[in-house]
C-alpha positions in Angstrom: 40.0 116.4 130.0 38.5 113.2 128.7 39.9 109.8 128.7 39.8 107.8 125.4 37.1 105.3 125.4 39.5 102.8 123.7 42.0 103.3 126.4 39.5 102.5 129.1 38.4 99.3 127.2 42.2 98.4 126.9 42.7 98.9 130.7 39.6 97.0 131.6 40.5 94.0 129.3 44.2 94.0 130.5 43.2 93.9 134.2 40.4 91.4 133.8 42.6 89.2 131.7 45.5 89.1 134.3 43.4 89.1 137.5 40.5 87.2 136.3 38.2 89.9 137.6 34.7 90.4 136.2 33.8 93.5 134.2 31.8 94.9 137.2 34.7 94.5 139.6 37.1 96.4 137.2 34.5 99.1 136.5 34.0 99.6 140.3 37.7 100.8 140.5 38.4 104.5 140.5 40.2 105.7 137.4 43.5 106.3 139.4 43.4 102.8 140.9 42.6 101.1 137.5 45.5 102.9 135.9 47.8 101.9 138.8 46.8 98.2 138.6 47.4 98.3 134.7 50.9 99.8 135.3 51.7 97.2 137.9 50.6 94.3 135.8 52.7 95.6 132.9 55.7 95.9 135.2 55.3 92.3 136.4 54.7 91.1 132.8 57.8 93.0 131.6 60.0 91.6 134.4 58.8 88.0 133.8 59.6 88.4 130.1 63.1 89.7 130.9 63.8 86.9 133.3 63.0 84.3 130.6 
């Protein structure tokens, strides 16, 4: 199973943008951890949007 390159770039940009981490820091994450951070950020962003 391969993971789409576009999806990896999207996750990296998303995490780096929200956490202000460098590319190297994000790339050092395991795939599972990177996905989890992206999901948690999305949850926080959605919650903040819903609260106004």
